C-alpha positions as a LaTeX table, in Angstrom:
\begin{tabular}{lrrr}
\hline
Residue & $x$ (\AA) & $y$ (\AA) & $z$ (\AA) \\
\hline
Met1 & 0.29 & $-0.39$ & $-0.10$ \\
Ile2 & 1.18 & 3.66 & $-0.79$ \\
Asn3 & 1.94 & 5.35 & 1.94 \\
Ser4 & 0.06 & 9.54 & 2.25 \\
Pro5 & 2.40 & 12.75 & 2.27 \\
Tyr6 & 3.89 & 13.98 & 6.12 \\
Val7 & 2.67 & 16.87 & 6.39 \\
Leu8 & 4.04 & 19.17 & 9.24 \\
Ile9 & 1.85 & 21.09 & 11.78 \\
Val10 & 3.81 & 24.15 & 13.94 \\
Asp11 & 1.09 & 25.73 & 16.29 \\
Asp12 & 1.53 & 26.95 & 19.98 \\
Glu13 & $-2.45$ & 27.37 & 19.90 \\
Pro14 & $-3.72$ & 23.47 & 21.42 \\
Asp15 & $-6.97$ & 23.55 & 19.88 \\
Phe16 & $-6.26$ & 24.98 & 16.50 \\
Leu17 & $-3.31$ & 22.63 & 16.40 \\
His18 & $-4.74$ & 19.34 & 17.30 \\
Thr19 & $-7.95$ & 20.70 & 15.18 \\
Leu20 & $-5.77$ & 20.44 & 11.84 \\
Gly21 & $-4.26$ & 17.09 & 12.69 \\
Lys22 & $-7.28$ & 15.69 & 13.03 \\
Arg23 & $-8.67$ & 16.57 & 9.91 \\
Leu24 & $-5.67$ & 15.80 & 8.06 \\
Ser25 & $-5.83$ & 12.35 & 9.39 \\
Leu26 & $-9.49$ & 11.87 & 8.34 \\
Arg27 & $-8.40$ & 13.11 & 4.79 \\
Asn28 & $-5.50$ & 9.64 & 4.76 \\
Phe29 & $-2.71$ & 12.65 & 5.31 \\
Arg30 & $-0.44$ & 11.70 & 8.54 \\
Pro31 & $-0.34$ & 14.98 & 10.60 \\
Leu32 & 3.07 & 15.70 & 12.90 \\
Leu33 & 2.25 & 18.07 & 15.47 \\
Ala34 & 4.79 & 20.47 & 17.09 \\
Ser35 & 3.78 & 23.20 & 19.57 \\
Ser36 & 6.76 & 25.48 & 19.02 \\
Ala37 & 10.18 & 26.28 & 16.33 \\
Ala38 & 12.12 & 23.90 & 18.41 \\
Glu39 & 9.96 & 20.89 & 18.18 \\
Ala40 & 9.14 & 21.39 & 14.40 \\
Ile41 & 12.92 & 21.66 & 13.73 \\
Glu42 & 13.42 & 18.45 & 15.36 \\
Ile43 & 10.78 & 16.81 & 14.25 \\
Ala44 & 12.04 & 17.83 & 10.41 \\
Lys45 & 15.50 & 16.00 & 11.28 \\
His46 & 14.13 & 12.70 & 12.29 \\
His47 & 10.75 & 12.80 & 9.43 \\
Pro48 & 10.51 & 12.36 & 6.06 \\
Leu49 & 8.20 & 15.89 & 5.38 \\
Asn50 & 6.24 & 16.39 & 2.58 \\
Met51 & 4.61 & 19.99 & 3.19 \\
Ala52 & 4.74 & 21.94 & 6.47 \\
Ile53 & 2.10 & 24.55 & 7.79 \\
Val54 & 3.57 & 26.92 & 10.30 \\
Asp55 & 2.01 & 29.39 & 12.53 \\
Tyr56 & 3.06 & 33.25 & 11.58 \\
Ser57 & 3.34 & 34.57 & 15.25 \\
Leu58 & 5.44 & 31.52 & 17.03 \\
Thr59 & 6.52 & 31.96 & 20.33 \\
Asp60 & 10.51 & 31.29 & 19.76 \\
Leu61 & 10.77 & 31.87 & 16.69 \\
Asn62 & 8.93 & 34.05 & 13.57 \\
Gly63 & 7.27 & 31.85 & 11.56 \\
Val64 & 9.06 & 33.11 & 7.67 \\
Glu65 & 12.51 & 32.52 & 10.13 \\
Leu66 & 11.25 & 28.28 & 10.96 \\
Ala67 & 10.31 & 28.62 & 7.37 \\
Val68 & 14.01 & 29.28 & 5.99 \\
Lys69 & 16.03 & 26.62 & 8.73 \\
Leu70 & 12.91 & 24.38 & 7.68 \\
Lys71 & 13.69 & 24.26 & 4.02 \\
Lys72 & 17.99 & 24.58 & 5.05 \\
Leu73 & 17.06 & 20.54 & 6.16 \\
Lys74 & 14.63 & 19.61 & 3.72 \\
Pro75 & 15.73 & 22.17 & 0.41 \\
Asn76 & 12.30 & 20.19 & $-1.25$ \\
Leu77 & 9.94 & 21.72 & 1.50 \\
Gln78 & 6.76 & 23.38 & 0.24 \\
Val79 & 6.06 & 25.41 & 3.16 \\
Thr80 & 2.85 & 27.58 & 4.02 \\
Leu81 & 2.25 & 29.84 & 6.78 \\
Val82 & $-1.19$ & 30.57 & 8.72 \\
Thr83 & $-1.82$ & 33.53 & 10.71 \\
Gly84 & $-5.33$ & 34.47 & 12.80 \\
Tyr85 & $-4.18$ & 38.25 & 11.86 \\
Ala86 & $-5.47$ & 39.68 & 8.68 \\
Lys87 & $-2.80$ & 42.38 & 8.32 \\
Glu88 & 0.08 & 39.32 & 8.07 \\
Ala89 & $-1.96$ & 37.71 & 5.68 \\
Ser90 & $-2.44$ & 40.01 & 3.94 \\
Gln91 & 1.14 & 40.46 & 3.08 \\
Lys92 & 2.74 & 38.82 & 0.06 \\
Asn93 & 5.90 & 36.38 & 0.00 \\
Glu94 & 6.59 & 34.95 & $-3.77$ \\
Thr95 & 7.96 & 31.47 & $-2.19$ \\
Ile96 & 6.23 & 30.92 & 0.96 \\
Pro97 & 1.97 & 32.26 & 0.94 \\
Ile98 & 0.45 & 33.38 & 3.46 \\
Ile99 & $-3.04$ & 32.19 & 4.43 \\
Asp100 & $-5.36$ & 33.73 & 7.42 \\
Lys101 & $-6.85$ & 30.50 & 9.74 \\
Ser102 & $-10.22$ & 31.77 & 9.27 \\
Asn103 & $-9.94$ & 30.96 & 5.10 \\
Leu104 & $-9.25$ & 27.18 & 5.68 \\
Asp105 & $-10.49$ & 26.29 & 1.63 \\
Glu106 & $-7.31$ & 28.53 & 0.42 \\
Leu107 & $-5.53$ & 25.96 & 2.84 \\
Trp108 & $-7.10$ & 22.96 & 1.51 \\
Asn109 & $-6.96$ & 23.73 & $-1.71$ \\
Ile110 & $-2.76$ & 23.77 & $-1.18$ \\
Ile111 & $-3.05$ & 20.69 & 0.47 \\
Gly112 & $-5.00$ & 18.99 & $-2.23$ \\
His113 & $-1.79$ & 19.01 & $-4.69$ \\
Phe114 & 0.05 & 17.10 & $-1.56$ \\
Thr115 & $-2.49$ & 13.71 & $-2.92$ \\
Pro116 & $-0.45$ & 11.23 & $-5.50$ \\
Glu117 & $-3.66$ & 11.11 & $-7.44$ \\
Asn118 & $-3.63$ & 14.49 & $-8.36$ \\
Lys119 & $-1.62$ & 16.57 & $-10.76$ \\
Ile120 & 0.57 & 19.13 & $-9.43$ \\
Ser121 & 1.89 & 23.04 & $-10.39$ \\
Pro122 & 4.77 & 23.46 & $-12.52$ \\
Lys123 & 6.59 & 24.89 & $-9.50$ \\
Ser124 & 6.30 & 22.38 & $-7.41$ \\
Asn125 & 8.87 & 20.03 & $-7.26$ \\
Pro126 & 8.07 & 16.13 & $-8.77$ \\
Thr127 & 9.95 & 14.16 & $-6.67$ \\
Ala128 & 9.21 & 15.56 & $-3.81$ \\
Ser129 & 5.51 & 16.53 & $-4.06$ \\
Arg130 & 4.60 & 13.46 & $-6.56$ \\
Ile131 & 6.17 & 10.80 & $-4.55$ \\
Pro132 & 6.22 & 11.02 & $-0.97$ \\
Trp133 & 6.26 & 7.43 & $-0.22$ \\
Ile134 & 9.55 & 6.41 & $-1.30$ \\
Ile135 & 11.48 & 7.81 & 2.31 \\
Gly136 & 15.01 & 9.06 & 1.05 \\
Glu137 & 17.29 & 12.91 & 0.21 \\
Thr138 & 20.42 & 11.21 & $-0.95$ \\
Gln139 & 21.68 & 11.92 & $-4.42$ \\
Lys140 & 20.54 & 8.73 & $-5.85$ \\
Ile141 & 16.78 & 8.44 & $-4.57$ \\
Gln142 & 15.83 & 11.92 & $-5.64$ \\
Lys143 & 17.86 & 10.85 & $-8.88$ \\
Leu144 & 15.38 & 7.99 & $-8.98$ \\
Lys145 & 12.30 & 9.73 & $-8.52$ \\
Lys146 & 13.16 & 12.28 & $-11.23$ \\
Asn147 & 13.25 & 9.10 & $-13.47$ \\
Leu148 & 10.19 & 7.62 & $-12.27$ \\
Asn149 & 9.03 & 10.49 & $-13.04$ \\
Lys150 & 9.87 & 10.35 & $-17.03$ \\
Ile151 & 9.65 & 6.76 & $-17.25$ \\
Ala152 & 5.59 & 6.14 & $-15.85$ \\
Ile153 & 4.00 & 8.23 & $-18.77$ \\
Leu154 & 6.07 & 5.59 & $-20.97$ \\
Asp155 & 3.40 & 2.64 & $-21.72$ \\
Cys156 & 6.40 & 0.66 & $-22.63$ \\
Pro157 & 7.73 & $-2.55$ & $-20.73$ \\
Ile158 & 10.30 & $-1.78$ & $-17.86$ \\
Leu159 & 12.71 & $-4.34$ & $-15.93$ \\
Ile160 & 13.96 & $-3.24$ & $-12.55$ \\
Val161 & 17.17 & $-4.41$ & $-11.26$ \\
Gly162 & 17.95 & $-4.87$ & $-7.50$ \\
Glu163 & 19.17 & $-6.20$ & $-3.97$ \\
Thr164 & 16.66 & $-8.68$ & $-2.24$ \\
Gly165 & 14.66 & $-5.91$ & $-0.10$ \\
Thr166 & 15.27 & $-2.58$ & $-1.91$ \\
Gly167 & 11.79 & $-1.91$ & $-2.51$ \\
Lys168 & 11.99 & $-3.21$ & $-5.88$ \\
Glu169 & 7.48 & $-3.88$ & $-5.64$ \\
Leu170 & 7.57 & $-1.12$ & $-4.50$ \\
Ile171 & 9.03 & 1.23 & $-7.06$ \\
Ala172 & 7.21 & $-1.12$ & $-9.61$ \\
Arg173 & 3.97 & $-0.11$ & $-7.59$ \\
Thr174 & 4.57 & 3.76 & $-8.02$ \\
Leu175 & 5.34 & 3.21 & $-11.66$ \\
His176 & 1.28 & 2.04 & $-11.85$ \\
Ser177 & 0.58 & 4.73 & $-9.32$ \\
Leu178 & 1.83 & 7.49 & $-11.56$ \\
Ser179 & 0.63 & 6.07 & $-15.04$ \\
Phe180 & $-2.46$ & 6.27 & $-16.88$ \\
Arg181 & $-3.71$ & 3.33 & $-16.16$ \\
Lys182 & $-3.85$ & 3.75 & $-12.26$ \\
Gln183 & $-7.38$ & 3.67 & $-12.16$ \\
Asn184 & $-7.24$ & 0.11 & $-12.75$ \\
Lys185 & $-5.14$ & $-3.22$ & $-11.77$ \\
Phe186 & $-1.99$ & $-3.42$ & $-10.00$ \\
Ile187 & $-1.70$ & $-7.77$ & $-10.00$ \\
Ala188 & 2.07 & $-8.91$ & $-8.74$ \\
Ile189 & 2.69 & $-12.91$ & $-8.88$ \\
His190 & 6.52 & $-13.80$ & $-8.02$ \\
Cys191 & 7.67 & $-16.13$ & $-10.69$ \\
Ser192 & 9.84 & $-18.14$ & $-8.30$ \\
Thr193 & 7.05 & $-19.16$ & $-6.19$ \\
Phe194 & 4.97 & $-21.78$ & $-8.39$ \\
Asn195 & 6.69 & $-24.91$ & $-10.52$ \\
Pro196 & 6.50 & $-23.74$ & $-14.10$ \\
Glu197 & 3.19 & $-25.07$ & $-15.18$ \\
Ile198 & 1.53 & $-23.77$ & $-12.14$ \\
Leu199 & 3.49 & $-20.77$ & $-12.97$ \\
Leu200 & 2.24 & $-21.00$ & $-16.92$ \\
Lys201 & $-1.33$ & $-21.06$ & $-15.46$ \\
Glu202 & $-1.54$ & $-17.86$ & $-14.01$ \\
Ile203 & 0.02 & $-16.08$ & $-15.88$ \\
Phe204 & $-2.12$ & $-16.96$ & $-19.13$ \\
Gly205 & $-4.83$ & $-18.99$ & $-17.74$ \\
Glu206 & $-6.23$ & $-22.84$ & $-19.42$ \\
Glu207 & $-8.70$ & $-24.02$ & $-21.08$ \\
His208 & $-10.15$ & $-28.21$ & $-21.56$ \\
Glu209 & $-13.11$ & $-29.90$ & $-22.09$ \\
Asp210 & $-14.74$ & $-31.35$ & $-19.62$ \\
Leu211 & $-16.00$ & $-35.19$ & $-20.07$ \\
Glu212 & $-19.28$ & $-33.92$ & $-21.57$ \\
Gly213 & $-17.10$ & $-31.63$ & $-23.54$ \\
Thr214 & $-18.23$ & $-27.68$ & $-22.25$ \\
Thr215 & $-14.93$ & $-25.79$ & $-22.23$ \\
Arg216 & $-13.51$ & $-24.83$ & $-18.91$ \\
Lys217 & $-12.26$ & $-21.67$ & $-18.62$ \\
Arg218 & $-9.58$ & $-20.38$ & $-15.46$ \\
Ile219 & $-8.06$ & $-16.95$ & $-16.31$ \\
Gly220 & $-5.10$ & $-15.92$ & $-16.07$ \\
Leu221 & $-3.84$ & $-12.35$ & $-14.57$ \\
Leu222 & $-2.90$ & $-10.95$ & $-17.64$ \\
Glu223 & $-6.82$ & $-11.04$ & $-18.46$ \\
Val224 & $-7.61$ & $-10.02$ & $-15.02$ \\
Ala225 & $-4.95$ & $-7.50$ & $-15.29$ \\
Glu226 & $-6.75$ & $-5.63$ & $-18.41$ \\
Gly227 & $-6.08$ & $-2.23$ & $-18.58$ \\
Gly228 & $-3.44$ & $-2.24$ & $-15.84$ \\
Thr229 & $-0.34$ & $-4.15$ & $-15.28$ \\
Leu230 & 1.24 & $-7.15$ & $-14.31$ \\
Phe231 & 4.57 & $-6.66$ & $-12.62$ \\
Leu232 & 6.36 & $-10.25$ & $-12.81$ \\
Asp233 & 9.53 & $-10.02$ & $-9.87$ \\
Glu234 & 11.92 & $-12.67$ & $-9.95$ \\
Ile235 & 11.86 & $-12.42$ & $-13.41$ \\
Glu236 & 15.30 & $-14.24$ & $-13.80$ \\
Asn237 & 13.03 & $-17.86$ & $-12.01$ \\
Ala238 & 11.06 & $-18.02$ & $-14.95$ \\
Pro239 & 10.73 & $-20.95$ & $-17.46$ \\
Leu240 & 12.39 & $-20.63$ & $-20.77$ \\
Met241 & 9.16 & $-21.74$ & $-22.10$ \\
Ile242 & 7.30 & $-18.75$ & $-20.07$ \\
Gln243 & 9.33 & $-16.69$ & $-21.02$ \\
Ser244 & 9.23 & $-16.99$ & $-24.79$ \\
Met245 & 4.96 & $-16.11$ & $-24.01$ \\
Ile246 & 5.70 & $-13.06$ & $-22.63$ \\
Leu247 & 7.92 & $-11.80$ & $-25.14$ \\
Lys248 & 5.43 & $-12.68$ & $-27.51$ \\
Phe249 & 2.33 & $-11.18$ & $-25.34$ \\
Ile250 & 4.95 & $-8.28$ & $-25.25$ \\
Glu251 & 5.18 & $-7.70$ & $-28.61$ \\
Lys252 & 1.33 & $-9.18$ & $-29.61$ \\
Lys253 & $-0.54$ & $-7.66$ & $-27.19$ \\
Ser254 & $-2.26$ & $-11.11$ & $-27.15$ \\
Phe255 & $-1.83$ & $-14.74$ & $-26.22$ \\
Ile256 & $-3.06$ & $-18.45$ & $-25.81$ \\
Pro257 & $-4.38$ & $-19.80$ & $-22.83$ \\
Tyr258 & $-2.70$ & $-23.33$ & $-21.71$ \\
Gly259 & $-4.50$ & $-25.72$ & $-23.50$ \\
Gly260 & $-6.42$ & $-23.71$ & $-25.68$ \\
Asn261 & $-6.75$ & $-22.68$ & $-28.44$ \\
Arg262 & $-8.33$ & $-18.72$ & $-28.83$ \\
Glu263 & $-6.04$ & $-15.96$ & $-28.97$ \\
Val264 & $-6.76$ & $-13.54$ & $-26.00$ \\
Lys265 & $-5.99$ & $-9.73$ & $-26.47$ \\
Val266 & $-5.17$ & $-7.41$ & $-23.84$ \\
Asp267 & $-3.85$ & $-4.21$ & $-22.70$ \\
Val268 & $-1.63$ & $-4.68$ & $-19.52$ \\
Arg269 & 1.36 & $-2.74$ & $-19.52$ \\
Ile270 & 4.43 & $-5.60$ & $-17.73$ \\
Ile271 & 6.80 & $-4.56$ & $-15.27$ \\
Ala272 & 8.89 & $-7.24$ & $-14.72$ \\
Ala273 & 11.88 & $-7.41$ & $-11.93$ \\
Thr274 & 15.24 & $-9.31$ & $-10.74$ \\
Asn275 & 18.45 & $-9.40$ & $-7.98$ \\
Gly276 & 20.02 & $-11.29$ & $-10.07$ \\
Asn277 & 22.62 & $-10.63$ & $-13.13$ \\
Leu278 & 20.54 & $-11.23$ & $-16.04$ \\
Ile279 & 23.55 & $-10.85$ & $-18.26$ \\
Gln280 & 24.93 & $-14.17$ & $-16.66$ \\
Lys281 & 21.43 & $-15.53$ & $-16.92$ \\
Val282 & 22.02 & $-14.91$ & $-20.95$ \\
Lys283 & 25.29 & $-16.12$ & $-21.17$ \\
Glu284 & 24.81 & $-19.09$ & $-19.38$ \\
Gly285 & 21.13 & $-20.33$ & $-21.22$ \\
Gln286 & 19.19 & $-19.60$ & $-18.69$ \\
Phe287 & 17.09 & $-16.02$ & $-20.00$ \\
Arg288 & 16.42 & $-14.88$ & $-23.29$ \\
Glu289 & 18.53 & $-12.84$ & $-24.50$ \\
Asp290 & 15.99 & $-10.70$ & $-26.63$ \\
Leu291 & 13.50 & $-11.16$ & $-23.84$ \\
Tyr292 & 15.96 & $-9.44$ & $-21.88$ \\
Phe293 & 17.11 & $-6.34$ & $-24.52$ \\
Arg294 & 12.97 & $-6.12$ & $-25.02$ \\
Leu295 & 12.89 & $-5.59$ & $-21.53$ \\
Asn296 & 16.40 & $-4.05$ & $-20.54$ \\
Ala297 & 15.12 & $-1.08$ & $-23.33$ \\
Val298 & 13.86 & 0.85 & $-20.26$ \\
Ser299 & 15.64 & 0.11 & $-16.91$ \\
Leu300 & 16.27 & 1.75 & $-13.58$ \\
Glu301 & 18.79 & 0.53 & $-10.77$ \\
Leu302 & 17.51 & 0.47 & $-7.18$ \\
Pro303 & 20.83 & 1.50 & $-4.69$ \\
Pro304 & 21.15 & $-0.79$ & $-2.00$ \\
Leu305 & 20.84 & 1.02 & 1.18 \\
Arg306 & 24.61 & 1.00 & 2.04 \\
Glu307 & 24.83 & 2.94 & $-0.78$ \\
Arg308 & 22.62 & 5.91 & 0.63 \\
Lys309 & 23.36 & 5.38 & 4.80 \\
Asp310 & 22.13 & 9.30 & 4.86 \\
Asp311 & 18.87 & 7.96 & 4.12 \\
Ile312 & 18.77 & 5.68 & 7.03 \\
Pro313 & 17.63 & 7.96 & 10.26 \\
Leu314 & 14.62 & 9.00 & 7.63 \\
Leu315 & 13.68 & 5.43 & 7.01 \\
Ala316 & 14.25 & 4.78 & 11.15 \\
Tyr317 & 11.94 & 7.48 & 12.06 \\
Tyr318 & 9.78 & 6.09 & 9.31 \\
Phe319 & 8.83 & 2.81 & 10.01 \\
Leu320 & 8.99 & 3.92 & 14.03 \\
Asn321 & 5.81 & 6.06 & 13.45 \\
Lys322 & 4.54 & 3.67 & 11.54 \\
Tyr323 & 5.06 & 0.56 & 14.05 \\
Ala324 & 4.66 & 2.97 & 17.06 \\
Gln325 & 0.38 & 3.41 & 15.07 \\
Glu326 & 0.00 & 0.17 & 14.45 \\
Phe327 & 1.29 & $-1.35$ & 18.02 \\
Gly328 & 0.04 & 1.16 & 19.94 \\
Lys329 & 2.77 & 1.97 & 21.51 \\
Asn330 & 3.85 & 5.16 & 23.08 \\
Val331 & 7.48 & 4.79 & 20.78 \\
Asn332 & 8.93 & 8.05 & 19.56 \\
Lys333 & 12.86 & 7.91 & 19.82 \\
Ile334 & 15.79 & 5.60 & 18.32 \\
Ser335 & 18.88 & 7.15 & 20.50 \\
Glu336 & 22.06 & 8.54 & 18.47 \\
Glu337 & 24.27 & 5.04 & 19.50 \\
Val338 & 21.01 & 3.18 & 17.69 \\
Leu339 & 21.50 & 5.55 & 14.97 \\
Asn340 & 25.47 & 5.38 & 14.72 \\
Thr341 & 25.16 & 1.51 & 14.50 \\
Phe342 & 22.74 & 1.33 & 12.00 \\
Lys343 & 25.08 & 4.01 & 10.25 \\
Asn344 & 27.93 & 1.04 & 10.19 \\
Tyr345 & 26.32 & $-1.97$ & 9.07 \\
Asp346 & 26.10 & $-3.05$ & 5.95 \\
Phe347 & 22.42 & $-3.81$ & 6.12 \\
Pro348 & 22.83 & $-7.47$ & 3.41 \\
Gly349 & 18.88 & $-6.75$ & 3.96 \\
Asn350 & 19.03 & $-3.59$ & 2.62 \\
Val351 & 15.50 & $-1.68$ & 3.99 \\
Arg352 & 13.66 & $-4.90$ & 4.37 \\
Glu353 & 16.17 & $-5.87$ & 7.16 \\
Leu354 & 16.30 & $-2.06$ & 8.86 \\
Glu355 & 12.07 & $-2.12$ & 8.83 \\
Tyr356 & 11.99 & $-5.86$ & 10.50 \\
Ala357 & 14.34 & $-4.55$ & 13.38 \\
Ile358 & 12.77 & $-1.50$ & 13.91 \\
Glu359 & 9.70 & $-3.90$ & 13.69 \\
Arg360 & 11.16 & $-5.84$ & 16.43 \\
Ala361 & 12.75 & $-2.48$ & 18.23 \\
Val362 & 9.21 & $-0.96$ & 19.15 \\
Ile363 & 7.72 & $-4.27$ & 19.82 \\
Leu364 & 10.37 & $-5.00$ & 22.81 \\
Ala365 & 10.87 & $-1.17$ & 23.83 \\
Glu366 & 10.15 & $-0.45$ & 27.44 \\
Asn367 & 9.96 & 3.11 & 27.28 \\
Glu368 & 9.13 & 5.64 & 24.49 \\
Glu369 & 13.65 & 6.11 & 23.14 \\
Ile370 & 14.49 & 2.47 & 21.19 \\
Thr371 & 18.12 & 1.81 & 22.71 \\
Leu372 & 20.63 & $-1.04$ & 21.68 \\
Thr373 & 19.02 & $-3.54$ & 23.43 \\
Cys374 & 16.05 & $-3.26$ & 21.59 \\
Leu375 & 18.01 & $-4.72$ & 18.38 \\
Pro376 & 18.69 & $-7.76$ & 16.99 \\
Ser377 & 22.22 & $-9.63$ & 18.66 \\
Arg378 & 24.33 & $-9.14$ & 14.80 \\
Phe379 & 23.80 & $-5.61$ & 15.23 \\
Lys380 & 25.31 & $-5.19$ & 18.80 \\
Asn381 & 28.17 & $-7.26$ & 18.12 \\
Pro382 & 28.87 & $-6.64$ & 14.05 \\
Ser383 & 31.44 & $-9.81$ & 12.66 \\
Ser384 & 34.66 & $-8.81$ & 10.71 \\
Pro385 & 35.35 & $-11.10$ & 7.28 \\
Ile386 & 36.58 & $-14.20$ & 8.23 \\
Lys387 & 39.85 & $-14.79$ & 5.70 \\
Asn388 & 41.07 & $-18.25$ & 4.78 \\
His389 & 39.39 & $-20.51$ & 6.39 \\
Asn390 & 37.16 & $-23.77$ & 5.08 \\
Leu391 & 33.76 & $-23.32$ & 6.26 \\
Lys392 & 31.71 & $-23.74$ & 4.07 \\
Thr393 & 28.50 & $-21.27$ & 3.31 \\
Leu394 & 25.17 & $-21.99$ & 4.54 \\
Asp395 & 23.60 & $-22.63$ & 1.12 \\
Glu396 & 26.25 & $-24.81$ & $-0.17$ \\
Ile397 & 25.67 & $-26.70$ & 3.18 \\
Glu398 & 22.37 & $-27.17$ & 2.00 \\
Lys399 & 22.87 & $-28.33$ & $-1.90$ \\
Glu400 & 24.91 & $-31.17$ & $-0.71$ \\
Tyr401 & 22.70 & $-32.19$ & 1.71 \\
Ile402 & 19.46 & $-32.11$ & $-0.70$ \\
Leu403 & 21.89 & $-34.39$ & $-2.91$ \\
Lys404 & 22.76 & $-36.65$ & $-0.54$ \\
Val405 & 18.71 & $-37.16$ & 0.26 \\
Leu406 & 18.15 & $-37.56$ & $-3.65$ \\
Lys407 & 20.63 & $-40.43$ & $-4.08$ \\
Phe408 & 19.05 & $-41.74$ & $-0.65$ \\
Thr409 & 15.79 & $-41.95$ & $-2.83$ \\
Lys410 & 17.11 & $-42.50$ & $-5.97$ \\
Gly411 & 16.34 & $-39.58$ & $-7.14$ \\
Ser412 & 12.76 & $-39.53$ & $-6.20$ \\
Lys413 & 11.61 & $-35.82$ & $-5.86$ \\
Asn414 & 8.18 & $-36.66$ & $-3.36$ \\
Glu415 & 9.98 & $-39.05$ & $-1.10$ \\
Ala416 & 13.22 & $-36.51$ & $-0.80$ \\
Ala417 & 10.56 & $-33.53$ & $-0.04$ \\
Lys418 & 9.21 & $-35.90$ & 2.82 \\
Ile419 & 12.86 & $-36.43$ & 3.95 \\
Leu420 & 13.61 & $-33.39$ & 4.33 \\
Gly421 & 11.17 & $-31.99$ & 5.61 \\
Ile422 & 9.71 & $-29.58$ & 3.14 \\
Ser423 & 6.62 & $-29.59$ & 0.38 \\
Arg424 & 7.83 & $-30.91$ & $-3.47$ \\
Thr425 & 7.14 & $-27.14$ & $-4.66$ \\
Ser426 & 9.45 & $-25.85$ & $-2.31$ \\
Leu427 & 12.01 & $-28.36$ & $-3.40$ \\
Trp428 & 11.67 & $-27.69$ & $-6.29$ \\
Arg429 & 12.63 & $-23.88$ & $-5.61$ \\
Lys430 & 15.80 & $-25.44$ & $-4.01$ \\
Leu431 & 16.91 & $-27.61$ & $-7.31$ \\
Lys432 & 15.42 & $-24.52$ & $-8.90$ \\
Leu433 & 18.26 & $-22.74$ & $-7.29$ \\
Tyr434 & 21.15 & $-24.50$ & $-7.09$ \\
Asn435 & 20.94 & $-25.46$ & $-10.69$ \\
Leu436 & 20.55 & $-28.90$ & $-9.61$ \\
Asp437 & 16.77 & $-29.83$ & $-11.73$ \\
Gln438 & 18.44 & $-30.40$ & $-15.13$ \\
\hline
\end{tabular}
């Protein structure tokens, strides 16, 4: 689900502050409340923000001065000043609008530009206001947002490349939400989840005649996604036969269901994603070269979290707010020790690993602050790489054990799956992973 924009409200009048906060919540925004300039600056340091509504006459700092400070922290932040004095509201400011608190219609009109569905004015920053749910302000993320806006309007196949946990499905959903197809369905399927025959039926559907000669139809995801987007995650795990059918669909916008003989025409955009090296897969004969070039004509590469560490505090506080609200806990701070630990950690699981760590920390937190004791042990005692050892990786051990069991069962996958304590489908996926399915 795409997350709502964050709006900072700064006002020393409690009634106005909380009333406006509630009204924004009802309109699917995420309000962050501050009763002073100092509190607002602290929030801005640790939270993602899309817009700020600031009282013109604060007790500890003038509203205009606070707006300048906020924009230094968040260059793309749109700030609107509000006042209860008509004289102040009548002042013109080319960069910071000033609105009378009694004229909330004008305020709602400005706020309306920050909903993801609405168009934005030419003066507003598209990377900040149109994609508020992608958290980050580093150069790589800003570049990604700009590319998203450019690519989304192109109705062509797209390949998203990124390590596990970098947010490939979120990016795919974003492309869909920014395209003219946004009113229609977005459907995702993970190509590694199913065996070849089931994956084929899931995507293309199937038709067969029963004993009485009646044709039975099962609609596939391509038909279900009519007018919208089909997202094929882990495309590198799709068998060559299905790769061929996907390529034909991209070129002809039609396909024949499994077991059928009728041609089905649908209007669906294909977005694919991979966490592997497709070029290598092509060289090894495991991925079609023509499909690779067709998908890679327009591609997006997602940076791993270790290459955008300055975004970690923003992401951490975003997840903190999310899970504190979900679990109903009054946890609103992350200790500097924790933030420094995060910055010194490589996050092999990327953003997803950070999210799970914060979720766990919120659950374990005994007061309003997340401390080092709330984190998994790998953060407290990060191990340095051990060189020149003869130890095997977990994957190597698992591969060897699967081979041993298959040898014991004389190649029977049903018996091997029973001994391993997993389903036949899970065994098939592992055989595919370790290139043992030949």
